[in-house]
C-alpha positions as CSV (number, residue, x, y, z in Angstrom):
1,M,20.3,11.7,-6.2
2,S,22.8,14.1,-7.6
3,Q,21.5,17.1,-5.6
4,A,21.4,15.1,-2.2
5,P,24.5,16.6,-0.5
6,D,23.4,20.1,-1.6
7,L,20.0,19.5,-0.6
8,A,21.1,18.0,2.8
9,A,23.3,20.9,3.5
10,R,20.4,23.4,2.7
11,V,17.9,21.6,4.8
12,R,20.5,21.4,7.7
13,D,21.1,25.1,7.4
14,A,17.6,26.0,7.1
15,A,15.9,23.8,9.8
16,L,18.5,22.0,12.1
17,L,18.1,23.2,15.6
18,E,20.2,22.1,18.4
19,G,19.2,22.1,22.2
20,D,17.0,19.9,24.3
21,F,13.8,18.7,22.5
22,V,11.0,16.3,23.2
23,L,10.0,14.6,19.9
24,S,6.6,13.5,19.0
25,S,7.7,9.9,19.9
26,G,8.3,11.3,23.5
27,K,11.9,10.7,23.3
28,R,14.4,13.4,24.1
29,S,16.8,14.7,21.4
30,S,19.6,17.2,21.3
31,F,18.6,18.2,17.8
32,Y,15.3,19.0,16.0
33,V,14.7,19.4,12.3
34,D,11.9,22.0,12.2
35,K,9.9,21.1,8.9
36,Y,8.4,24.5,9.0
37,L,11.5,26.2,8.3
38,F,12.3,24.2,5.2
39,S,8.8,24.1,4.0
40,T,8.2,27.7,4.2
41,D,11.3,28.9,2.3
42,P,9.9,29.2,-1.3
43,T,13.2,28.4,-3.0
44,L,14.2,25.5,-0.7
45,L,10.3,24.2,-1.0
46,R,10.8,24.4,-4.8
47,D,13.8,22.5,-4.8
48,I,12.6,19.8,-2.3
49,A,9.5,19.5,-4.6
50,S,11.6,18.8,-7.7
51,A,13.6,16.0,-5.8
52,L,10.3,14.5,-4.6
53,A,9.0,14.6,-8.1
54,E,12.2,12.6,-9.0
55,T,11.0,9.8,-6.9
56,L,7.8,9.2,-8.4
57,P,7.2,6.2,-10.4
58,P,5.3,6.4,-13.7
59,G,1.4,5.6,-13.8
60,L,0.4,7.5,-10.7
61,D,-3.0,8.9,-10.4
62,R,-2.5,11.4,-7.7
63,L,-0.4,12.6,-4.8
64,A,-1.5,12.6,-1.0
65,G,0.0,14.5,1.8
66,V,-0.4,14.2,5.6
67,E,-2.0,17.3,7.4
68,L,-0.3,19.7,8.3
69,G,3.4,19.6,7.7
70,A,3.1,17.7,4.5
71,V,0.6,20.1,2.9
72,P,3.2,22.6,1.4
73,L,5.2,19.5,0.1
74,V,2.3,17.9,-1.7
75,V,1.1,21.3,-3.2
76,A,4.5,22.3,-4.5
77,T,5.0,18.6,-5.9
78,A,1.6,18.9,-7.6
79,L,2.5,22.1,-9.1
80,Q,5.7,20.6,-10.5
81,T,4.1,17.4,-11.8
82,G,0.5,18.5,-12.5
83,L,-0.6,15.6,-10.5
84,P,-3.8,16.3,-8.5
85,Y,-3.6,15.5,-4.8
86,V,-5.5,15.0,-1.7
87,I,-4.7,15.7,2.0
88,V,-5.3,13.0,4.7
89,R,-6.3,14.3,8.1
90,K,-5.0,13.1,11.2
91,A,-8.5,13.0,12.4
92,A,-11.8,13.0,10.5
93,K,-13.5,16.4,10.1
94,E,-16.4,16.7,12.7
95,Y,-18.3,19.6,10.9
96,G,-19.2,21.2,7.6
97,G,-19.8,19.3,4.3
98,S,-17.1,17.0,4.8
99,A,-17.9,16.0,8.4
100,G,-16.6,12.4,9.0
101,R,-14.1,12.4,6.3
102,A,-10.5,11.7,6.8
103,V,-9.5,12.4,3.4
104,E,-10.0,15.8,1.6
105,G,-10.2,16.2,-2.0
106,V,-11.2,13.6,-4.7
107,V,-9.6,10.1,-5.0
108,G,-11.2,7.0,-6.5
109,R,-11.1,3.3,-5.7
110,G,-8.2,1.6,-7.6
111,E,-6.1,4.9,-8.1
112,R,-2.4,4.7,-7.6
113,V,-0.9,7.1,-5.0
114,V,2.2,8.3,-3.6
115,L,2.0,9.6,0.0
116,L,4.4,12.5,0.9
117,E,5.5,13.3,4.3
118,D,8.0,15.8,5.9
119,V,9.9,14.1,8.7
120,V,9.5,10.6,9.9
121,S,10.6,9.8,13.4
122,T,8.6,6.8,14.0
123,G,6.3,6.7,10.9
124,T,3.3,6.5,12.9
125,Q,1.3,9.3,11.2
126,A,2.4,8.2,7.8
127,V,1.4,4.6,8.3
128,K,-1.9,5.7,9.6
129,A,-2.5,7.9,6.7
130,A,-1.6,5.3,4.1
131,R,-3.9,2.9,5.9
132,E,-6.8,5.5,5.6
133,L,-6.0,5.7,1.7
134,D,-5.9,1.8,1.7
135,A,-9.1,1.5,3.3
136,L,-10.8,3.6,0.6
137,G,-9.5,1.1,-2.1
138,V,-6.5,3.4,-3.2
139,E,-3.2,1.6,-3.8
140,V,-0.6,3.4,-1.9
141,V,2.5,2.8,-4.1
142,K,4.9,4.0,-1.5
143,V,5.4,6.7,1.0
144,V,8.0,9.3,0.4
145,A,9.5,11.5,3.1
146,V,11.9,14.5,3.1
147,L,13.8,13.2,6.0
148,D,14.0,9.7,7.6
149,R,15.1,10.2,11.4
150,R,14.3,6.8,12.4
151,E,16.9,5.0,14.4
152,E,16.9,2.1,12.0
153,P,16.1,3.7,8.5
154,G,14.8,1.1,6.0
155,T,12.8,0.5,2.8
156,E,9.6,-0.1,4.4
157,L,7.3,1.9,6.6
158,G,4.8,-0.5,8.2
159,E,3.6,-2.5,5.4
160,F,4.1,0.1,2.7
161,P,7.3,0.6,0.6
162,F,9.3,3.7,1.8
163,Q,11.8,6.2,0.4
164,S,13.4,9.3,1.9
165,L,15.1,12.2,0.3
166,L,17.7,12.6,3.2
167,R,18.7,10.7,6.2
168,M,19.9,12.2,9.7
169,E,23.4,11.2,8.9
170,E,23.5,13.3,5.8
171,L,22.6,16.3,7.9
172,R,25.9,15.2,9.8
173,V,24.3,14.7,13.2
174,G,26.2,12.6,15.6
175,K,25.1,9.2,16.3
176,G,24.7,9.8,20.2
177,D,21.7,12.2,19.5
């Protein structure tokens, strides 16, 4: 993507923190990308949403986003594309009118969906969310993340096709981190 170097620099400047961090995987790292710092900046969020929209294949029925971090991304991308979206909860809601549901919003069997995610370290939450959609009879065309920080990036996340806008090396973070 033509704007990747600029986008990488902007994400790095906005959200890359250095120090001693424990990641969601339990591993320690000397750096952390704080997704809330890039997703709460309206100008940067708009540009990330535009880049995410460029990754979408034709013929999609809707978008999906994993709660909580991907919600601003899926909303901004939906506003850019006009595609409706759903939010996939990390755990089913236990109260109210949607008790027991893991997916908020309307999605139909056979629909083609792209799942958006913020930062993928292991991919566990994104794969779990994609499987929730799959269990509803939804075709998860692919998972797209803003940043892939996996040790071995690739084009698959579990059994799902995967793409990211950025990888850690594009943020110019050292290999030993």
